N, C-alpha and C positions, 0 to 999 in steps of 0.2 A: 339889445335883447333879440335872440332868434325866436321866431314862433313858428309854430306848425298847427295844422288842423287835426283835431281827433274828434270825431263824431260831431263835427260842425262847431265845436267850441274851441276857442283859442287856448293854447297851453304854451309855456315859455320854458326855455332852457334856463336853469338857474345860474346867476352870476355870483360866485362865491364871494366877491369883494363887497357885496351889499348885505347889510345885516337884516335879520328878520323884521327888526323895528322899521327900517327904512322901506322894506318891501310892503309891510303892512300899511304904512302911511300913504304909499303909492297905490294901494288897492289891490295887493297881491298876497296870497298866502303860499308859503313854500311847502311843497310836498316832496320830500326827499331831494331830487336834483331838478325838479321842475317847478315852475310857478303856476299857479292857478288864480286867475282874476276873481275877486271877490264876488263879481256879478255871476259867474258860473256857478258858484256855491249858493248864492241866494236864489238861482233858478232851480237848482236841485232841491233846496229846502221847500220852495213853493210847491213844486210838483209833489214831493213826498207827503207834504201836509194835506194836500187834496186827496191823494191816494188813501193814506191813512185815515182821513176824515170820513171817507165813504166806506171804510171796511166794517163789516159786521163783527162786533166785538165778540160774539159767540163762535165765530168761524175760526177754525184752525188755520194758523198761518204757516206757510212753507214758502220757500224760495221760488218754487214754480208758480204758485198762486201770485205772489207778490210780483214777480217779473210780467206776468200776463196782465194784471191790474195797471201796472205802470205802462205797459204797451198800449193797453185800451185807453187809458187817459191821454197819452200822447198822441195817439192816432186821431183823437178828436180836436187836436190843436193845430196851430199854424206850424208850417215847417221849422220856422226858428225855434219854437218851443220844443219841437221833437228832439232837438240836439242835446237837451238837458239830459 
């Protein structure tokens, strides 16, 4: 597999000879023609759960506020977590 870095997280070019089942068993999720390690998705899920957990349920949500909340959360974390 050929890998490159994007935002500090590893992504891989998809090998069409491997089935989605084989990829999943190896810890990857296929997204179009790239592979995303399951750990990357677990990291994003953890960050989003923390951000939404601190959201005031009466506050109107919009993409600007959501992006600012994610940025504020990640700014408080270690550099590795900022890649999520």
